[in-house]
One Martini backbone bead per residue (centre of mass of N, CA, C, O) as a GRO file, in nm:
protein
  111
    1MET     BB    1   9.945  11.884  10.770
    2SER     BB    2  10.012  11.580  10.852
    3LYS     BB    3  10.223  11.367  10.997
    4PHE     BB    4  10.215  11.162  10.773
    5ASP     BB    5  10.277  11.362  10.539
    6ASP     BB    6  10.551  11.445  10.652
    7VAL     BB    7  10.687  11.169  10.630
    8VAL     BB    8  10.646  11.128  10.329
    9ALA     BB    9  10.802  11.384  10.246
   10GLN     BB   10  11.072  11.300  10.364
   11CYS     BB   11  11.104  11.045  10.195
   12LYS     BB   12  11.089  11.181   9.918
   13GLY     BB   13  11.339  11.355   9.965
   14GLN     BB   14  11.539  11.120   9.985
   15MET     BB   15  11.476  10.997   9.711
   16ASP     BB   16  11.552  11.241   9.540
   17SER     BB   17  11.853  11.267   9.646
   18CYS     BB   18  11.902  10.950   9.534
   19GLY     BB   19  11.743  10.890   9.259
   20ILE     BB   20  11.446  10.786   9.331
   21ASP     BB   21  11.177  10.645   9.221
   22CYS     BB   22  10.831  10.725   9.306
   23ASP     BB   23  10.567  10.545   9.455
   24ASP     BB   24  10.332  10.680   9.638
   25ASN     BB   25  10.152  10.437   9.716
   26LEU     BB   26  10.376  10.256   9.824
   27LEU     BB   27  10.492  10.445  10.036
   28LYS     BB   28  10.229  10.477  10.200
   29ALA     BB   29  10.192  10.174  10.262
   30ILE     BB   30  10.454  10.141  10.419
   31CYS     BB   31  10.401  10.352  10.633
   32LYS     BB   32  10.141  10.219  10.742
   33SER     BB   33  10.276   9.940  10.819
   34LEU     BB   34  10.461  10.082  11.051
   35GLY     BB   35  10.311  10.281  11.198
   36PRO     BB   36  10.415  10.457  11.484
   37SER     BB   37  10.728  10.430  11.422
   38ILE     BB   38  10.746  10.692  11.228
   39TYR     BB   39  10.742  10.897  11.499
   40ASN     BB   40  11.015  10.763  11.583
   41LYS     BB   41  11.338  10.825  11.541
   42ASP     BB   42  11.466  10.548  11.612
   43SER     BB   43  11.259  10.371  11.427
   44PHE     BB   44  11.284  10.541  11.154
   45LEU     BB   45  11.576  10.450  11.165
   46VAL     BB   46  11.852  10.288  11.011
   47ALA     BB   47  12.111  10.070  11.138
   48ALA     BB   48  12.324   9.938  10.910
   49GLY     BB   49  12.580   9.880  11.118
   50ASP     BB   50  12.377   9.691  11.273
   51LYS     BB   51  12.340   9.361  11.298
   52ALA     BB   52  12.074   9.341  11.459
   53GLU     BB   53  11.908   9.515  11.267
   54ILE     BB   54  11.948   9.346  11.010
   55ASP     BB   55  11.839   9.080  11.127
   56ASN     BB   56  11.558   9.193  11.182
   57ILE     BB   57  11.486   9.263  10.891
   58LYS     BB   58  11.521   8.981  10.777
   59GLU     BB   59  11.315   8.836  10.962
   60ARG     BB   60  11.055   9.039  10.981
   61TYR     BB   61  11.047   9.131  10.674
   62ILE     BB   62  11.171   8.948  10.452
   63SER     BB   63  11.074   8.672  10.557
   64LYS     BB   64  10.778   8.715  10.670
   65LYS     BB   65  10.656   8.925  10.458
   66LEU     BB   66  10.818   8.840  10.174
   67GLY     BB   67  10.956   8.540  10.161
   68ILE     BB   68  11.275   8.589  10.201
   69GLU     BB   69  11.604   8.436  10.169
   70GLY     BB   70  11.930   8.479  10.201
   71ALA     BB   71  12.102   8.614   9.943
   72GLU     BB   72  11.862   8.789   9.852
   73ALA     BB   73  11.840   8.951  10.115
   74ASP     BB   74  12.128   9.066  10.117
   75ALA     BB   75  12.107   9.210   9.841
   76ALA     BB   76  11.875   9.403   9.922
   77ILE     BB   77  12.026   9.547  10.146
   78SER     BB   78  12.266   9.645   9.979
   79HIS     BB   79  12.097   9.811   9.784
   80ALA     BB   80  11.980  10.011   9.992
   81VAL     BB   81  12.248  10.120  10.098
   82GLU     BB   82  12.358  10.218   9.824
   83LYS     BB   83  12.125  10.415   9.740
   84ILE     BB   84  12.145  10.595  10.002
   85GLY     BB   85  12.416  10.546  10.148
   86SER     BB   86  12.662  10.447  10.359
   87SER     BB   87  12.714  10.747  10.487
   88ASN     BB   88  12.420  10.759  10.554
   89ARG     BB   89  12.264  10.804  10.880
   90GLN     BB   90  11.954  10.866  10.743
   91LYS     BB   91  11.785  10.592  10.719
   92MET     BB   92  11.479  10.546  10.612
   93ARG     BB   93  11.265  10.295  10.657
   94PRO     BB   94  11.065  10.329  10.419
   95VAL     BB   95  11.289  10.347  10.205
   96PHE     BB   96  11.430  10.083  10.266
   97TYR     BB   97  11.177   9.904  10.214
   98TYR     BB   98  11.119   9.997   9.931
   99LEU     BB   99  11.384   9.892   9.805
  100ILE     BB  100  11.343   9.598   9.880
  101ALA     BB  101  11.067   9.544   9.746
  102THR     BB  102  11.156   9.625   9.455
  103LYS     BB  103  11.398   9.434   9.425
  104LEU     BB  104  11.196   9.172   9.487
  105GLY     BB  105  10.902   9.219   9.366
  106LYS     BB  106  10.684   9.304   9.635
  107GLN     BB  107  10.453   9.525   9.588
  108SER     BB  108  10.179   9.354   9.608
  109ILE     BB  109  10.157   9.345   9.922
  110TYR     BB  110  10.047   9.667   9.911
  111SER     BB  111   9.754   9.634   9.749
   0.00000   0.00000   0.00000
């Protein structure tokens, strides 16, 4: 199994444990879009309690890539935190982005 497949399997495991239905193709596309950052533990995990991290996700991912701003972006982030669990300190970035993209109905960006 390749490193990429290992990362996808880890993400699927987190999704299963959180009761999230997984579209394998969408998850793989999100992982690919994140590039080598998925292999670095620090960049692989989302620090949801860090305002700078959340602002970065809002600006670089939700606003620039998905084209969404304001309250809708905040609601999508809250949805992702809630689904993974606010007490879970191991929020995997591909899973976090998956939840945001599906909440906002932006899966087609990865087609």
